[in-house]
N, C-alpha and C positions, 0 to 999 in steps of 0.2 A: 505355036505353043498348044499342047494338048490340054484336056480338061484337068487331068491330075496335076500337071504343072501349075495351072492357073489356081487351083484350089490350094496347093501347097504354098504358093506365094502369100496367101492370106491367113494361113493357119500358123500358130506359134510353133517354133521348132522344138521338138522333144527328142532327145538322143535316145536311140535304141527302141523306139516305139514304132511298131509296124502299123500301117493303115490297112493292111490286108486283113479282112475278117477271118477269125479263127472258127473252130467247130463249136464254139460256145452256143451258137444259135441253132445248131443242128439238132434234130429230134433225138431224144435219148432212146437207145435201142434196148428194150426190155425183153427181147427174145421173141415173144408172140406178137408184140405190137410196139409201135413207136409212141413217144410221149413228147409233146412240145413243152419246152422248159419254161418259157416266159409266162408269167401269171396271166397276161392279157393276150397271149398268142392264141390264134384260132386257125385250124386247118381249113383250107378252101375245099379240098377233096379228100375222100377216103379211098386209099388204095387197098385192094384185096389181092394179096399175093398168094398164089397157089404153089404147092410144092413142086409142080412140074415146070415152074419158071414163068407161067402166064400171070399177067397182072391186069386187073380191071379196076378202073377208078370211077367213083361217083361223086358229084358235087354235094357237099353238105347242104347246100341251099335246097336240094331236092328231097332231103330226108324228111318224110312226113311223120313217121312213127318208128319208135324203137321199143321193143319188148324184150324183157329178160325173164326167163323161167329157168330156175336152176336145173330142172330135169330135162328141159328141151333145148336150152341155149339162148342165143340172141337172135332175134328176127328184126331185120331192118327193112323198111319200105321206102324205096326211092321211086316215086311216081308209080308206074305200073309194075316195076321190078321189085321182087321180094328176095332178100338175101338171108340165108340161114347160116349162122356161125355156131358150130358145135365143138365142144371140148370140155375141159375141166377148169374149175376155178376162174370162170369167165368174169366174175365180179369179186374175186378175192383180191386182197391187197398185194400188188406186185412189189411195192415198197410203201411206206407210210403215206396214206391219203392218195394213192394212185391205184385206180381200179379200171379195168377195160371198159365195162359198160358205162360207168360214170364218165369216163373220158370221151366216149363216143357221143354221149348225150350233150356234153359240154364242148364238143368239137376240138378236143385236145389231142386226139389220136389221128395222125396222118396216114398210118398204115396198120394193117393186121396181116399176119402171115401164118399159113398152115405149117405145122411141124411135120417133118418126115418121121417115119416109124422109129428110127433110132433116137432122134432127139426127143420124141414124146416119151419113150421108155426111160431115157436118162434124166429127164426133168425131175426136179424135186417134187415131193408130194403136194406141196402147197403152191407150186408154180402155176401160172396161167399157161395152158397149152391149147392151141387151136388145132383140133383134129381134122376139121373139114369146113370148107366154105362152099355152100351151094347157092348158085344163082338160079333165080326163077323157082325158088322153093315154095 
């Protein structure tokens, strides 16, 4: 008997209910960044996704400082490493009460992603767009 069978023996039978988790727990894709849906959810790491396909991830536990300057962008300090995120509307509302910088500070953002040239030009005026992520800035 495997673990699933053992668990199923002790759980009430519910017709038509799947025990396979759905995508309800997956981060919401807001284009420039992901957002964890659960009120108490916290990301363990922050993925920095470059438009060339490269990805670097840093643990939130190492995040010492986060600065936002509307004219300069977001600067994150992970130990000795500085990351600079530039773009537009970096702390504008992507939807009600959802802002990139605010989400990073609260560890609700599991990833940020650079936009390619076409996506950046097509994005709405008030949309959050990450033009560049610089490591070691």
